[in-house]
N, C-alpha and C positions, 0 to 999 in steps of 0.2 A: 138821801141817797143818789137821787137825780141831780147830776151836777151840771155845771153851766156849759160844759163842753156838748153834753147831750142836748140841753135846751137850746143852743145856738144851730145845731144841726136840725132840730125840729123847725125852729123858726124859718132857717133858709128853706127846708122842704115845703113848708106852708106857703110862704110868700112866692116861691117858684110856682107853685100850683096856681095860686092867685093871678099870677103875671101871666100864665099860660091861658087861663079862662077869662083874663082881663076883667076880673071882679074885685071889689074892694069891701066885701060883706065883713065887717070887724066883727060881729058877735059869732058869726059863723067860723071865722077864722080863729077867734079865741076858743071857742067850744073845740074845734078840731085840734087846736094845740094841747090844751088840758086833757082831752081825751087820749091823745098819742102819748102823752108823758104818763098817763094812767096805765096805758098798756104796757109801758116800759116797766113800770112797778109790778104789774101782773107777772111779767117774765122772771122777775127776782124771785118771787114766791114760787112759782112753777118749778124753777131750777133747784131751789131748796127742796121741794117736795119729791124731786126726781131720785135723790139719794135714799128716800124712805121707800119709794116704790121699787127701786132696785134690790133693796134689802128684803122686801116682800116677795119679790120674784124668786130670789134665792131661797126663801122659805118653801115656795110652791115647788121649786125645782127639787128640794130634798125630800118633800112629801111624795112626789111622783117617783123619786128613785126607790123610796121605800116600799112603794106598791108594785115594784116590778115583780114578774112571775118568779125570776130567780136572782134575787138581790145578792149583791156582793157583801162582803163584810164592810166595805166603805160605805155602800147604799144603806145599810142597816145602822151603821154608827158613824154619820159624817160628821165633819169638824163644824161646830155651830159658833165659832167665835165670832162670825159676821154677824150672826143674828143677836148675839148678846153685846153687840158694840154700843157702849155707853153713850157716845155722842148721837148715834142714830136714835136710840131710844129716848134721849132727850129732845131731840129735834121732832120726833114724832109726837111728842106731848105738848109742844110748844104752843102757848095759848094764842099767841098773835097768828101763827101758821094756820092753827085749826080754824080760827075765826075767818081768817082771810079766804081760805079754801071753801068754806061754808058759804061765804057771802058772794065770792066770785069763783064758782066751781070749775075746775079743769081736771080732767082724768088722763092720766098717763096710760091707764088701760085702754084706751081708744088705739093706742100704737103697740099692738101686741108682739109685732115682729121685732121692733126696735129694742124693747127692754131685755129679752134674752140675749140679743146679740151684743150689747154693751156690757151686759153681766159677763159673758163669756170672755169678753176682752179683759175684764176686771180680773176674773179668777185665772187667767192664763198669765197674768202680769207678774213682773218681779216684785212690784209693790205688794201684791197679795202674798206672795211666797215669803217675803221678809216679814210681813205682818204675822203670818202663821207661826215663823219661827222665833218669834219674841217670846222669851221665857215667862216675862211679868206681863200679865194683862192689865193695863192701866187706862184711865179715861184719856189722858194726854196721848197716849198711844193710838187710842180709837179714834180720836179727833184728827190726829196728825195724818193717820192712814187715808181718812175721807178727804182731807185737804189736798193730799197727793194724788189720790184718784181723781178728784175733781179737776185738779189743774193740769194733769198729765195725760190723762185718758179721756175723761167726759168733754173737756174743752177743745180736744182734738179729734173729736169724733164727726167726721163729715156728715154722717147721716143725721145727726142732731140738728146742724145747721139747716139741712134740708127739710127736716120735719118742722122746725120752728118757724122757717120762711114761709112754708106751705100754711101753717096755722094761722099766721097773722102777717100782713104786709108790714105792719109796724114794727116788727122785729127784725127786719132785714138789716138794720143799721145798729141795732141794740146789742146784740148777742155778746160780743167781746167785752163791751162796757159792763153789762149786768154780770157776766161771769167773774169779773174782777171784783164786784161787790159781793157775790156770793162767797168767793175766797176770803175776802176780808170779814165777812160774818162767821164763817167756819173758825177762823183764828180768835175771834173774839169770845166764842163761847166758854162759859166756865161752869163746872159741874155743880157747883153749890147753888147756882141760880135756878136750876131746874126748868120747870115749865115757864116760869116767869122771865127766862132769858130774853133780853131786848132785841129785836131785829132792827134793821135800818129803817128810818122813817122815809116816807115818800121824798120830802124836802128836808134839808138840814135844819132850815128855819124859814120864816114867812119871806125873807128877803130874797131867796132864790125863786119862790113863786111870783113874787112881784116883779123880779127882773124878767122872768118869762114873758108875762102878760105885757109889761111896759115895753120891751123890746120890740114884741110884734106890733103894738100899737103905734109907736113912733116910726117904725119903718113903714107901715101902711099910711098913717096920717101925713106924714111929711115925705112920702115917696117921690112925688113930683119935684120937689125942691132938690132933693138928694140926687136924682137922675139928671136934673138940669146941671148940677155941680159936676157930676162924672162926664157928662157930654162935653164940658168945656175943656176937659183934659183928654178928650178921646176925638177931638175934631179931625185928626188925620186917619181916623179909622173909619171905614165904612160900617154904618150901624148893624147891618146884616151879618157883618164878619165878627161882631161882638156876641159872644156867646150869652144867651138869656141868663144862664146861671151865673157868669161872671158879673153881670148887672146886678142881679139880685143879691150875691154876695157882698158887693161893694156898698149897695144900698143900705144893708143891714150893718155892715162894718161902721159906715158914716153915723148911722143912728146910735149906734152903742157909744162911738167917740164922743158924740155931741150930747148925749143925755145921760152918761153915767161916770160923772167925773172921778168918782173913787177907783175906776179900773185904769191902770196905766195904759196908754195908747200902744206901746210895744206889745203888751199883752194882747190887746183887742186884734192888732194887726197879724200877729202870730196865730192866732186862733183861726181867723178867717182865711189865711193863707193855707193852713192846714186843711180846711175844709175844701177849699179850691183843689188841692193835690188830690182829694178822695172823690170829689163829686163833679169835676169839671174838666176841661181838656189839659192835656200835657204841658201847655204853655201858659195856662191860666195863672199858676201861683206867681210867676215874675211879672206877668201884665198887671195883675191886681196889685202887687206890692208896689209897682212903679206908679200907678194911678193913684192909689191911696197916700204915697208918701208926698205926692204933689198936692193933693187935696189938703192933707194935715198941715203942710207949710203954709198954704193960703189961709187956713182957718186960725192958725197961730197968729199969723201977721195981722189978720182983721180982728184978733182978739175974741174970736168966737168961742175958742177953747183956750183954757189957761193951764190945764194940766200937763204933766210931761209924758 
């Protein structure tokens, strides 16, 4: 589930922190990297559980309405289609989700004001109205309802971003990426798999975990060599005018180009230029692109890299 885009961002953030502190404690940096990736995986499970919590909040809302002193006909006989949603009932019983939340507990009940607010947005939405108007109640319809709700309402809820960013600093840059994985998971659910429905693993395979650790190690171990290479092509720039983040991004990009021959150079360059657009200055992307192009040309001429 944790893809290389997120891994690169995490390595950039950790190396930037090391550069600011002027430390090169590899063990500490590796532990920080793996811990931060674990937190990203936590967020995946917490967002899955949010849909169950919202359903439970609706059940509480119905019970409260029935207990009113003068309940209306609607209060007494509410529409319970949302409570009988097949997808949610399957998700609630999911073995992996239950175990994960037991091992690494997180409660949405700690955010009492947030749940009713987002539930009201759901209940007043056109998606919910269309869902209630469907003549046939099917599992596919139940699953599609929550896919739409998650994508169009939950993902666009500003209070969710604020809540998650307050909950963990590690989630500031994760939310949109992890949300996409939750949507992918919803689409993959199959009724016949019941509680055994597989959720996304933390890493697609061992190669992604190895990529994360090796990229960090090579960036730290050979940082001096890579920076000397960068300085060769930035002689006309005063060192204090070059953003530290730009130096870090180029350092890691060179580490990837030199140590991962299976990754095309243009893929690596595009990935780090995108990171620069999000995490550095307005002019960083074009600056980094120009410097890295010159470095790649030299490395090819000296046959230090042979890939395309």
